[in-house]
Residue, then its C-alpha position, 0 to 999 in steps of 0.5 A: m552523525t548523519h551524512p548530508a542529504p543528496s541534492t534532491a527533495t527526498p533525503l534518506p531517512d535516518d533509519l535506513r543509512p546505518h543499514l546500508t554499506p558505503p557503496a549502497r549509500a553512494w548508489l542510492d545518493q546518485a539514484l536520487t540525484e538523477a531521479a530529481q530530473g524526472v522519470t526517465p529510463t534511468t529511473e526505471l533502471h534504478l527501480a529494478e536494481a534497488a534490491r541488488r544495490c541496497g539488499s532485499p530488506h531495504a529495496d522497498t524503502a529505496r524504491i519509494l525514495i526514488l519514486q518520491a524524488a522523481h515526482p512522477t505523474p499518475t501517467d508515469l506511475t501507471r507506466l512504471y506499475d505496468r512495466g515493473t516486477a511485482d516488487e516494483r509494483r508493490a513499491v509504486l503502491h506504497a508510494l501512492p499516498r505521498l505522490v498522488p492527492g486525489p483518486e487518479a491512481l485508483p486503477l493501480v489499486e484495483d489491479a492489485l486487488r484483482t491479483n492473488d499476490t498477497r504482498l500486493l493485496t497488502a500494499a494496495l490496501g494502504p492509506y491511499a485506498a482508505r482515502h479513495l477506494s469505493a465502499h463497494l470495492w473496499r468491502h470485497a477487498i476485505l473478503k479477498c483478504l480473508f479468503t487469501g489469508v492476508p492479515v487485516t491488521g495491515v489494512a489502513q483505516l480498517a476500523a474507521r471504514a468498517h464502523g457501522d457498515a451494515e452491508l459489510a456485516r451482512m457480507l461477512a456473516d454470509f461468508a462465515a455461514e458458507r465456510t461453516a456449512a462447508g466444514r471449514p473454519v471461520p477466520d479469527d480476522l472475520r470475527h474481528v472485522l465483524a466486531l468493528t461493524d457494530p454501530e453501537a461500538a465507540p467510533p475509532h479516532p481517525s488516523p491522519a496517516g490513513g485519512g478518513p473513511h469514504g461514505k459507505e455506499s452499496 
């Protein structure tokens, strides 16, 4: 039997509740209720406390729910991202697809892509980046994944954006040649992405969750 949802627009998901202790459920219910008043210092405190209150495995989900309940503006999200820890920044990035319909939050994605934090890189390349990140920055993000060892299986809409992208294919071939010349192995993920760029391959079916690809400008 499910528990009644808190008085916010963001009820707890059924798959989270069974994993929370009663004190954790009570804390999150209260955090969501307070978040419905908007982004306040209390919201920031709740985001910081999520791992301690709900446990590390559930902290991301708890933070995303709190963010959704608060209905933050892009300005709010920028402030939360700038002030947050790496874990809190990752939650902001994961929440972007549901919170910001347009490209206003792209600076947060671009900042994450400049880091060497592989968990931030993975979070940055979710559905929001798939919809809004320019082809030029997206290509370089894919190369950074290959360079840092971030699995490309986590890149939203990878097949749709890579399909027929001749410039990405050139960049991948150059990267592979550099690795070979240096006596270093070529990552399997590189071969996978390179195959996806083949314009003769059947185009992938678009995924509603990830949005359609951007145009492939250089």
